[in-house]
N, C-alpha and C positions, 0 to 999 in steps of 0.2 A: 405479565409482559404483554406490552400490544401486539398484536396479531401473531399471538404464539401458536394459533393454529396452523398458520403456514408455515411452509417448508423454509427453513433458513438457508442464508448465506453463510456457509462454516470456513471460518479460516484458522490456518494455522502458519505460524511463522512470529516475526519478531514483534515483541511486547516488552517495551523498553521503558525506563525513566530518562527523559531528556533534560540536561543540566545545560542552561541557555544561558549565555554570556553576552551583553551588549559589547563589540569592539568598534574601535573608529574605523578598522579596515581589517580585512584578512592578511595575516602575516602570510608572508613566502619563507622557503627555508633561509636559515641563518636571519631571519630579520627578528624585530622585536616591535611589538605594537602595545596597544592598552585596551583595558576594558573599564566601563564606567557604570555606575549604579543605574537602576532604572528610576521611575518616578517617585517609588514608594522608598528608593535609599539602597535596595538589595543589589549585590552582585551577581548573583544568580538566581536565575528561577528554574525550578522545577516542575516539568510538564510531562504528563503520562503519554507517550508515544509510540513508535515502533511502526514500520511499514504496514504489517497485517493489521495490528490494532488499529492505527489511523485510518485504512479504509472501510473497516469493519464500523468504526464510530462514525463516518460520514454515511455509509448506508443506512446505518440505524438511526442517524439524524433526519434521514429523508423518510422514514417511515417503514424501510426495509427489515424484516425480522433478521437477525444477525447473530452468529455464536462464534465462540471461540475454543479450540480444543489445540492441546499439547500441555507441556511442562511451565512451571514456574517454581522458583525457589523457594523458601519459608523465611525468607529474608524481609528487612523494610521495604525494599524495592518491590517484592512480591506482593505485599500486604496492600501498597499503594495501587496496584497494577488491578488486582482485584476491586478494590474500592471503585478502582474508574471504571471497571468492567460495569458493575452493579449500575452507577449514576446514569451511564449512557445508553443501559438496557440492552447490554450486549449478555447474551446468555452464557453462562460458565459452567454448566454441568458436566461437561466432559472435559474441564481443566482438572490437571493432577498434578498434586503439590511434591515435591523432591525435598526431603529435608536434609538440611547441611548444606544445602546448593546457592548458588547466587542467580537472580535473576538478571535480566539484561541492564545496560544503560548506554546512554550516549551522551557525549559533550559536544555541545553545539556553539559556534562563535557565529552570532549576526552582526554585520556591518550596517553603516545609516543609510544603503541602499537596498536592505533586505536580503542582500546575497550571503552565503553562509559557508561554513566549512563544519565537517561534521567526524566525529572519530567515534568507533561506535564498537560493542561488545554484546554479542548475543545471549551470554549466559546459559540457562537451561533450555532456551528459547531454540537455540541453534541444534538440540541435539535430538533429532526425530530419525530413528531408522525405520526399515521396513518392518522388524519385530514390533517395535513399538507401534505402529500402525497397526499391525495385527491383534495385537494383543489389547491395545486400549482405546483405540480411536474408531474400529470400523464401523461400531453403530452410529457415531456421529457423522461419518462420512456418509452412509448409505441413507440416512434420513434427511440428508440436505437436498437444497435444491441447486446449490452452486459450492463445489470448494474451490476456495482461494488460497493463494500462496504467494511466495516472492523466490526471487535469486537477490541475495541481499545478505540475510542473517541465518539462514537454515539449510542445512544438509540437501544437496539436492537427490541424495538417494531417498531422503526421507520424504521430498516432494513426490519423487516419481511413484514411491509405493503409497502414497495418498490418492494421486490421481488415478492409480492403476486401480484401486478399491472402487474409486469414484465411477470409472468408466466401468466397469464390471455391474455397476447397480444403476447405470442408466442416468448418472448424476453430471451436469456441466461442470466443467475444471477451469479455473482460470489463474493467469500466471503473471505476475509483475514483475518483467526484468528491470528491477530498480537498478542494478549495478550492470555495468559492461561486461560481456562475457570474458574479456580478458581479465577482470578483477576476481572471478570467483575462485580461481585457484590460489591467489594470492591470499583471499580471504578464508582459505580452508574451506569453502563450501563444495567443491568436488571439481572434477576435469570439465574440459568443454565437453566431450561425449556424454557426461552425465546430464549436463546442460541441456544439450540437443537431444537427450532421452526425456527430459521433463516437457521441453517445448513440442515434442511429438505427442505428447498426451493431454496438450491444453488445448482447449475448444476457445479460450479467450485469451490473446497474448497482448499484454500491455509494456513495449519497450519504451524506455527513456529515449532520447533522440539519439544519445552517445550508444546506447546499446544497440538501436535499429543501425546506425553506421556500421558497427560490426559482424550484424546478421546479415546483412546484405550491401553489395557494393555499387548499388544501382545509384543514380547521380541525384534523385529526387528522393524526399521523404514518402511522397506517393508511392514510387516504383518500391521504396524497400518494404514499406506496408505490404505491397502485393506480392511483393518476393518473398517475404518470410512466411505470410499467409500460406503460399502456394507450396513452398518447400517442406512446412511442419504440418500441414494440412489442418490448420487452425480456422474456425467457423469466423471469428472475427480478430483483427490485428488494429489496435489503436496506438499509436506514436503519440507522445508527448511533445511539444516544440517550443516550451517555454512561453515567453511572451506573445511570440507568432501562433500559438494556438494549438492545435493539434489534426492529426489524419485518421480517420478511421476506414476501413476495407474489409468488406465482406464479399461473398462471391458474386453478389449483383453490381457492386457499386464501390468507388473509392472518393472520399468527400474530405475536403479540407474546413474546418472551423476555426474562424478567428478568435484570438482568444478574448474574454469579457474583460472590460475596461475597471480594474480598480487602482488605488493607490496601494501600492504595494509596501506594506510593514516588514514582512519576513517571509521569504517564499520556502522555508520548510516545510515540507508535506504536502505540497502542491499536487505532484504527480500522486500521492496516496490517496489524497481527497478526491482528484480525478477517477481514480480507478473505483472508490467508491461510488461514486455516481454513475459510472460505467455500470457497475454491478446492480445496485439498485433499481436501474433503468433498463434491465435485460429485455424486457418483453415490449419495449418501446421502439418506432420505426427508429433506423438508424439517423436521421436528420434530428429527432428529438432527443435522441441518445448521447449524440455527441455535446448538443448544446448543453444538456443537462451536466454532464463531466467536466465541462470547460466551465461553467458556472461554479461547480465545487471549487475547482481548482484555483480560480480566480477568487472566490470568497477566502478561502484558506490564507491566499496572501494578504489578505486585510486585516490580520490579526496576529499577535506574536505566537509562534508555536503551531503544530500541525493538526490538533485536535479541533474539532466543531465547536463553537461558543454557544453553550445552552441559549436556545431562542434565537439571537442575534444573526447566526451564520444561517440557519434555514431562511430567514426573512430575506438576507441579501441573496442567496440562491435562488429564491423564488424571483425576486426582482432582476437578478441576472438573466437568469434563463427565460423570463418574460411571460409569468403566470402560474397557475398552479401545477404540482407535480403529479402527473397523471400515475400512481403507481397502482 
């Protein structure tokens, strides 16, 4: 694997098969709407995704060594996920297979404007406990440069256990708060207290705009980022704001980065791509890091599905970023 001698960004979390449908619009409760075939005549397209696998894929596409640890089932979806990890250059030596178990899936409806509705099931990737971390994954964590995870489709207790192991080894930790805190209990991820425990162990926190509004009642995104960083002791908080770009805050400064301009095809996974760029560029100055993360988020919106397109996505990131990527 390219750059295998370097310590990896090691991620644990959702790795799903996304089943994507094109809809004329996103239906509300008690409404009907329609799906249409794509250019090749297919009604559905299968894309390998998942919050954690997506951000690892974007980091790897930028040239950062990346690996995945956790569980997959021995089903067809698991086979597809392992094949995709290999194709994307993601190390999976710390992946464990559970016999007779189901891997994750998500059903996604995308409208003509690129907006979407997502229905998710984590499968085996959601089941990570403190015992699992200690028994199966301590080595992967201790040898990483960054351990990354999510608040979306994985047990928050498992996230906290992975982060504690990383902190003891002097490894950076990064949490994508993809779902608002109020949704964590509904999704069976854990309590608000367990989310806050995971947040307190994260060096890098990336909340969505909706999540940031629940973590802080401050009137602006800039102040929400600052208050979240101060409250949980993070080194960096990066809040994504859709078409308005993002806000990054560390101990020295808080900066807003305008979104890079592309024609949106599908916004699915834009935040994942942003997070992948943020992690891949962790050694860059804040100004460059924010531009790189935004470029990844925008490049993701230019194609259907969340993963980077081989070759093409990197070319677009470089153009939007404004030059070679100094990783």
